[in-house]
C-alpha positions in Angstrom: 12.2 -0.2 3.5 13.6 0.8 -0.1 13.0 5.0 0.8 11.6 5.4 4.3 8.4 7.0 2.8 4.8 5.1 3.9 1.2 4.2 3.0 0.7 5.9 6.1 2.1 9.1 5.6 0.1 9.7 2.6 -2.7 10.1 4.9 -3.9 13.7 6.4 -2.8 14.7 9.4 -6.4 14.8 10.7 -9.6 12.5 10.3 -11.8 13.8 11.7 -15.0 12.1 11.5 -13.4 8.9 12.0 -14.7 9.5 15.5 -18.2 10.2 14.4 -18.1 7.1 12.6 -16.4 5.1 14.5 -18.3 6.3 17.3 -21.5 5.0 16.0 -20.3 1.6 14.6 -19.4 0.8 18.2 -21.9 2.5 20.3 -24.6 -0.1 18.1 -22.8 -2.8 21.2 -26.5 -1.0 23.7 -22.9 -1.7 26.6 -20.7 0.9 24.6 -23.6 2.5 23.4 -24.1 3.2 27.6 -20.8 3.7 28.4 -19.4 7.6 29.3 -16.1 7.4 26.9 -13.7 10.0 25.7 -14.0 9.3 21.7 -11.6 11.8 20.9 -8.8 9.5 22.9 -10.4 6.4 21.1 -9.9 8.6 18.1 -6.1 9.5 18.2 -6.2 5.8 19.5 -7.7 4.6 16.6 -5.6 6.9 13.8 -2.5 5.7 15.4 -2.9 2.2 14.8 -4.4 2.5 11.3 -0.7 4.3 10.5 0.8 1.6 11.9 -0.8 -0.8 10.4 -0.4 1.5 6.5 3.5 1.4 8.2 4.2 -0.5 4.4 7.0 1.1 2.5 5.7 2.4 -0.7 8.2 1.7 -3.5 7.7 -2.0 -2.5 3.9 -1.3 -2.9 5.1 -0.2 -6.5 7.8 -3.0 -6.9 4.9 -5.8 -6.5 2.6 -3.9 -9.3 5.5 -3.6 -11.3 6.8 -7.4 -10.5 3.5 -8.7 -12.4 4.3 -5.9 -15.3 4.8 -8.4 -19.0 8.2 -7.5 -19.8 9.3 -8.6 -16.2 7.6 -11.7 -17.0 10.0 -13.5 -19.6 13.0 -12.8 -17.3 12.0 -15.1 -14.3 12.5 -18.2 -16.8 15.6 -19.2 -15.2 16.4 -21.4 -18.0 16.2 -18.2 -20.1 17.8 -15.8 -18.0 20.6 -18.0 -15.4 21.7 -17.0 -11.8 22.8 -14.0 -11.7 22.8 -12.8 -14.9 21.2 -9.3 -14.4 19.1 -6.9 -16.9 17.8 -3.9 -16.4 13.7 -4.1 -18.0 12.1 0.2 -18.7 8.4 1.2 -18.0 7.6 3.8 -19.9 4.8 6.3 -17.8 2.2 4.4 -16.3 -0.7 5.0 -13.3 -0.9 2.2 -9.8 -4.9 1.7 -8.8 -5.1 -0.5 -5.5 -7.4 -0.7 -2.5 -6.2 -2.0 0.9 -8.7 -2.8 3.6 -6.8 -2.9 7.3 -8.7 -3.5 9.6 -7.9 -2.6 13.6 -9.5 -5.0 16.1 -11.3 -2.4 18.8 -12.5 -4.4 22.5 -13.6 -1.4 25.4 -14.3 -2.8 28.8 -15.9 -6.6 28.3 -17.4 -6.1 25.5 -17.5 -8.3 22.5 -14.2 -8.0 20.2 -15.3 -5.0 16.8 -13.8 -4.9 14.4 -13.5 -2.4 12.1 -12.1 -2.8 8.4 -12.0 1.1 6.5 -11.1 0.5 2.3 -7.7 3.0 2.3 -7.6 3.3 -2.5 -4.3 3.9 -3.7 -3.5 6.5 -6.8 -0.6 6.7 -7.9 1.4 7.7 -11.7 4.6 7.1 -12.2 7.2 9.1 -14.6 8.6 6.1 -15.7 11.0 3.7 -14.1 13.8 1.4 -14.6 13.7 -1.7 -13.1 17.4 -3.8 -12.7 16.4 -7.6 -12.5 17.8 -10.3 -11.1 17.9 -13.6 -10.1 14.4 -13.9 -10.9 14.1 -10.9 -8.6 13.9 -7.3 -8.7 17.4 -6.1 -7.1 17.2 -2.1 -7.6 16.0 0.7 -10.2 15.7 4.3 -10.9 12.5 6.7 -10.7 10.6 9.2 -12.5 8.9 11.7 -11.2 5.6 10.2 -9.1 2.5 11.9 -7.5 0.0 10.4 -5.2 -3.3 10.7 -3.3 -4.8 8.1 -1.1 -8.5 8.8 0.1 -9.4 6.9 3.4 -12.9 5.3 3.8 -15.3 3.4 6.3 -17.6 1.5 5.0 -18.4 4.0 2.0 -17.5 6.9 3.7 -14.6 9.0 3.4 -13.0 10.1 6.7 -11.1 13.0 4.9 -11.5 15.4 1.9 -10.5 13.9 -1.2 -6.8 14.4 -1.4 -5.5 16.1 -4.7 -3.0 13.9 -6.2 0.8 15.8 -5.1 4.5 14.9 -6.3 6.3 13.0 -4.0 10.1 12.6 -3.0 11.2 9.6 -3.7 14.2 9.0 -3.7 15.7 8.7 -7.6 17.2 5.1 -6.7 16.0 2.4 -5.3 17.5 -1.0 -3.3 15.6 -4.1 -2.3 16.1 -6.1 0.5 18.0 -9.4 -0.8 17.0 -11.8 -3.2 14.1 -8.3 -4.2 10.7 -8.1 -5.5 9.9 -11.4 -6.5 9.0 -11.6 -10.0 6.3 -13.7 -10.6 6.5 -16.5 -13.1 4.8 -17.1 -16.3 2.5 -20.7 -15.9 0.9 -22.8 -18.6 -0.1 -21.6 -22.2 1.0 -18.5 -20.9 4.8 -19.2 -20.5 4.5 -21.1 -24.2 3.1 -18.3 -25.5 6.4 -16.5 -24.5 
């Protein structure tokens, strides 16, 4: 991981309505509905499973978005930028919005497995970033201030109160595991018009 801050760490500590939403969904199965279950325990296990599924490095998520930015696309062209050449690119203040759809499979007793799909909406404002690019990959960079928030929902129902964005404590300098974050190469008409 580039910085240790994960997408899952942005979730609130408590997801109070998760138990109710999941219980309603799982009790649609008559066998589950008739069981006496420790729903608090099941809810706690689901929260841990969600955090595990969302154990994705936040800076790598941002970098995958930056890799698609037009100023970086030209740097992936090995004909224009030979192996070993290192370039710096600055991206000004910008927003990153992305939805993730983690799926948790739940099996209770002999009942068929139920797959629960959640939606995690990430919204971040980045005060600017300078990226080092080599061999068609983002290899490192430094970052301005970042504010971010997430909203987790299940079947369209938010599972926690909307959180206000807050400044994240991210390292000023970031490095990505070699070879780095790949920059998609331009193809077709986009490559010729550049």
